N, C-alpha and C positions, 0 to 999 in steps of 0.2 A: 754195304757190300752188294755185289751183283747177285741177282736172283733170276732164275728162269721160270716163268709161269707156265701154265698148262698149254698156252698157245705158242710156246717156245720164243717168246719175246723177252729179251734181257731188260730188266728194270732195276733201277737203283733203289734199294730199300734197306732200312735198318731193322725191319721187322719181318724177316723172311718166313717165320713160322706162322704169321697171322694173315698173310696174303690170301684173299678170297675165302676166309674162314669165318666171316661175320655170321653170328647166329640170327641176325636180323637184316637180311638182304633188302635192298630198296629197288623198287621198280617205279621210278618217277613217272608220273603221268597216268598210272593205272587207275581205273575207275573204282575198283573195290579196294577199300583201305587195308583189308587183310592181305590182299595181293601186293598193294603198294608198300606196306610195311612202315613202321614208325621211324622217325628221326631220333636216334639215341646219341646224345652229345654230352651226357652226364659223366662224371668221373668216379662215381661210387663203385662201379664195376667195369674195369677197362675191357674185359672180355666181351661186354655187350655193346661197346661203342661201334657205330658205323658211320661216324661223322668226324670231320676235322674241326677243331675249335670247341667252344662250349657255349652255354646259354648266357644271356644278359649283355652281350656285346662288350663294350669297354668297361662295364661294371664288373667284369670278371676279375679285374685287378683288385678291386675292393674286396671281392670275395676271398681272393688269395691273402690279402692283408688280414682280413678277419680270421681266416684259418691260422695264419702264422701267429697272430696275437692270442690264439686260444679261445676266441669268442664264438667260433663256428665249428660245430662238429662236422667233419668232412663226410661222415656217413649219413648225415641227415637227409631224409627224403620228405618232400612236402606232402602235407595232408591236403588233398584237393577237394575235400568235402565242401559242397555248396559253392564251388568256384566256377562252375560251368557258365558259359555265355548267357547273358540275359536275353539276347536275340540270336536266333539261328541264322547263320550265314551259309548259303549254299546247301548242298553242292550245286555247282553250275557247270554247264558243258565246257566252259573255258578252263576248267580245272584239269581236264583229261586230254590225252592224246600222246603223240610221239614227241618227246621233249627235244629231239634233235631236228625236228622240222622247223622251217623258218617261221611258220605261223603259230607255233606253240606259244601259249599265252603266259604261263607262270613258271619262272625259273629262279626267282629271288626271294620267295617266301614259301612256307609250307601251307597249302590251302587247308589241310586237316589240322593245323596247329592249335586251333581253339578247342577241339573236341577229342583230344588224345585219350582222356580217361574213358570215353565212351567207345570210340571206334577202334582203339587198340587195347581193349580190356583183356584180350587173350594174352598179350605180352605182360600187362600189369599182373595178371594172375600168376604168371610164371616168374615174377620177381624182378622184372625189368624196371629201371628207374627212368620213366619217360616223362618229360616235362613239357607243358604247353609253351608254344612260341607266340600265341595270340591270346589276348584276353579281351572280353567284351563286357562292358558294364554300363550303368546309367548314372547321370549326374545332372547338376544345374550349372550354368555359367552365367556370369553377370559382368558386363563390360560397359564402360561409360559411353562408348559409341552406340550401343544398343539403346541406352536410355535417351541419348540425344535423338536417335531416329524415332523413338516413340514420342518424344516431346514435339518433334517437327511433323509428326503425322505420317511418316514413311512406314512405320511399323505399328501394329495395333495389339494391345493387350487383349488376349482371348481367353485367359484363364486356363488354357490347356497347354499350348506351346510356350506362350509368354505369360508369366504370372504377374500378379498385381505389383510385386516388388521388383519387377523387370528381370527376374530370373528367367532363363531360357532352359527348357527341358531338352536334354540331349542324350543320345546313346553314344558311347565312345569306345574305340578299340585301340589297343596297343599291339604292335606287330614287330617281332624281332626278325631280322634278316636271316634267311636260310637259303644259301646259294647252291643250286644244282650245277656244278662246275661245267659239265659238257654243254648244258643249255646256255649258261652265261657266256661261255666262249663262242658259241654259235651266234648269240645275239650281237657280239662285238666283232664277228668275222675274224676271229683269231683262233689258233689251235689251242686245245685244252692244255697241252704241255707248256706253251708260251704263257698262258694265263697263270698256271700254277707257279711257274718260275718267277714271274713278275710279282705275284702275291708274296711268295717266299722272300724274295730279295728286298722288296720295299716295306716289309714288316720286320726287317732286321733278322730274318731267320726265326721268327717267333713260332712258326708252325712248320716244323720239318716234315710233317706228314704230307704236306702239299707236294713235295718232291720225292718222298720215300714211300708213299702209299697210293699208287695209282688206282688201287681197287676202291678207295674211299672217294665217292663222287660228290658228297655233300660237305659244304663248308659253312660254318656259322662265323661270319667275319666280326671282328671287334669294332663295330661301328654302332651308331645310334639307332634306336628303333624308329618306327613310323607311327604316327597317331592319326586316327580318323574320327572326326566328329560328325555325327549324323543328326540331321534336322528333319523331323517327320518320321515316317515309317521307313526303316532301313530296307525293308523288302521292296519298296517302291523303286529303288535304284535299278533293280534288274527287270522292272516291268516296262516293256517298250511303249505301253499306253499311258504311262505317267510322265509328267514333266520332271526333268532331272537337272539340277544345278550343281556344278562342281567347281571348287577352287583347289588347285594343286599348288601348295605353298612350300617353299624351301626356307628353312629356319634362318632367321636374322635376329639374334638375341638383342642387339642394340636397339633395333626398332620395335620388334614384337613385344619385348618385355619393358624396355626402358624408354621407349618413345623417341629415340634419336631421329633427327629431322633430315639426315643426309640422304635418306632413301625413302621409297614409297612402300616399304614392306608391311608395316603395321596398318597403314591406311588401306592398302589393298586387301590385307587379311580381314580387316573389319568390314570392308565393303563386301567381300565374299560371304562372310557370315550373314550379313544383312540380306543379301540376295538369296542365300540358301533358306533363311527363315521365311522370306516372302513366298518362295516356291512351296515350302511346306504348308504355309497357311492357305495357299491356293489348292491344296490337295495333292501336291507332288512331293518329291523328296530332294533334300540337298545334303551335301557333304563337303567337309574341308579335309583334304588329305595333306598332312603336315610331315614333311621329311626333315630329318636331322642332317642337313647339308650346309652347315654354317659357312658363310662367306664363299658361296659357290663351291663348297666342298674343299676350299683352300684353307679353311680354318680362320678363327677370329684373330689370331696374332698377325697372320698375313694380311687380313683385311684392314686392321688398324695401321699396319705399316704403309699400306697403299693409301689410306686416308691422309697420312702425314705427307707422303710424296706428292699426292695431288694438290694439297693445300699449299705446299711450300715451293712448288715449281715456279719458275719465272713466268710471270703473266697470270698466275693464279690458276685456280681450278677451271678446267675447260672440257667441253664435250669432245673436242678433237683428240685429247690425250687421255680420256677416261679409261679406255681399255688398254692402252699402251702402258700406262703406269702399273696396272695389275700384272701384265705379262712381264714387265721388267723385274718385278719383285718375285713373282711366283713361277715364271717360266711358261705359263699358260694362262689364258683368260678365264677358264672355267673347267672344273673337273667333275661336274655333276653328271654329264652324259646321260641324258634322260631315257636311254634305251630300256632301263629296268623299271622306270617309274610307273608305266601302265599296269604292271603286275597286280598292284593293289586294286585297281579299278576292275580288272578281270576277276579277282577274288570275290568282288562284290557282284559279279555278274552283269556289269554295265555294258550295254551294247550301243547306246547313244546318249549324248549329252546335249540337252536343249540349250543350256546356258553355261558356257565355259568362261569363268571369271579370270581371264588372263590375257595379256598382250603378247605373250611369248610364242613366237613361231616354233621355237625349239620344243616346247612342251606340246603345242598343238600337233606338230608333225609326228612326234613320237606316239601320241595317242591315236591319231588317225591311221598311221602306218601299222598299228597293232590291231586294227579292225574295228575300232570304236568310232562311230559317226559323231561329228561335232556340228551342230546346227547354227549356233549363234555364239559369237565371241564378244565379251563385254570388257571394254576398256575401263580403266580407272577414271572416275569423274575428275575433271580438271581442278575442281575446288578442293579435292582431297590431296593434291600434291603439295608437300611442304616446300617453302621457298628455296631451301638449300638443296632440294632434290631435283630441281629443274635441269641441272647439269646432267644428272643421270638419265633423265627422260630424253633430253636432246641427243645425248650420245647414243642411246639405244635405238632411237628412231633413225638417226643418221646412218647407223651401221646396219640397217635393215632388220632390226630386231622384231618389228611388227609389221605385217602386211595387212592393211585394212581390208576386210571382206574376203580374206584369203580362205579358200576351201580347197584342200588337196584331195584328189581322188586316190583311194588306197592303191589302186593298181599302178599309179604313176610314181608312187613313193618307193624307191628301192632301198633307201636307208636314211637314217636320221643324220642330218649334218650337225656335227658338234662345233658350232661356231662360237659358243661361249657367250651368247647374248641372251640373258635370262634375268627375270626378276627374282 
């Protein structure tokens, strides 16, 4: 039904009594967390909510199923005792500012999301159900590629970072997406209204508040989380005097987990981990930032359909038709659009990357245009490219996917070009 707000603008809303009445207003970009306010996306008390969507991304459907099956008490509130981050991240200057300005750094995650029990204690004490959107813990990883690098002498067991059994000590973070809609719209040079309408339509109307609640500016989209694996001191990532090595990696289940040889994803991921470890052993810090954007964010079903089309076409798989076959099936070559990707780097306070383990101009340009300096770009070694992946590499290079030695000055970058050429 139509509703006129205090500024005499007519808006469409099914909740006229709730417009601009949140008990927890948000001032995105505010330096003081009390002034900023918490993100409240839980459903235990609808009157407290100030966000669209809810926690856990696509896993919310499983929570609904657990609730329907009677296995989950919908009034349950998590006991956050001893769940605080094992490493303190920030705050960094990149967290704060005017979220509508072009150079604002973080619009797709909540930089305070790991410390909600501490910085929003005032609201907790008043009974608000505020949940973390970031968790930071410690672990060991063990990969055959690491053991091979040790056997060949490229990595050394030091008893600290690499143990005798070849376990590697890591700190890791899981980050749920939290989108500040006006900032996301500005990042893509579209209006907030058009963004809301597209999100509403292309999720089948799953979130009516997108078009009925213009006062709610934060959206927790039903997409996968992001993982960060730190090698060495995480604090070193924000230290301009320390060497920093970064691999930004988009999920490829077939290669990353099962070792499929049609692409270079796992070999490049393993190479990035090795280089991050080397940097940490030299006294610097490294990190792998792992995004859940399967199949260039087209999804695994689409990716496998494209594999079939590429292999079955007349003349066989070829670099000339590599991207065309994707576009024929999906309607677009790539839907990752790396404009939001640097937000995690800014959450970490990174201002320069000494070694960027990527051949992607698209990723490089997005990071540089966000204000982070990249000093050196590292290609995947030729001997790590599986035989069946040479078509992919030839196609990407022929399409201008990688410019050797390319360094773009920030002031010359007006926008990131979404060409769809990414690893």
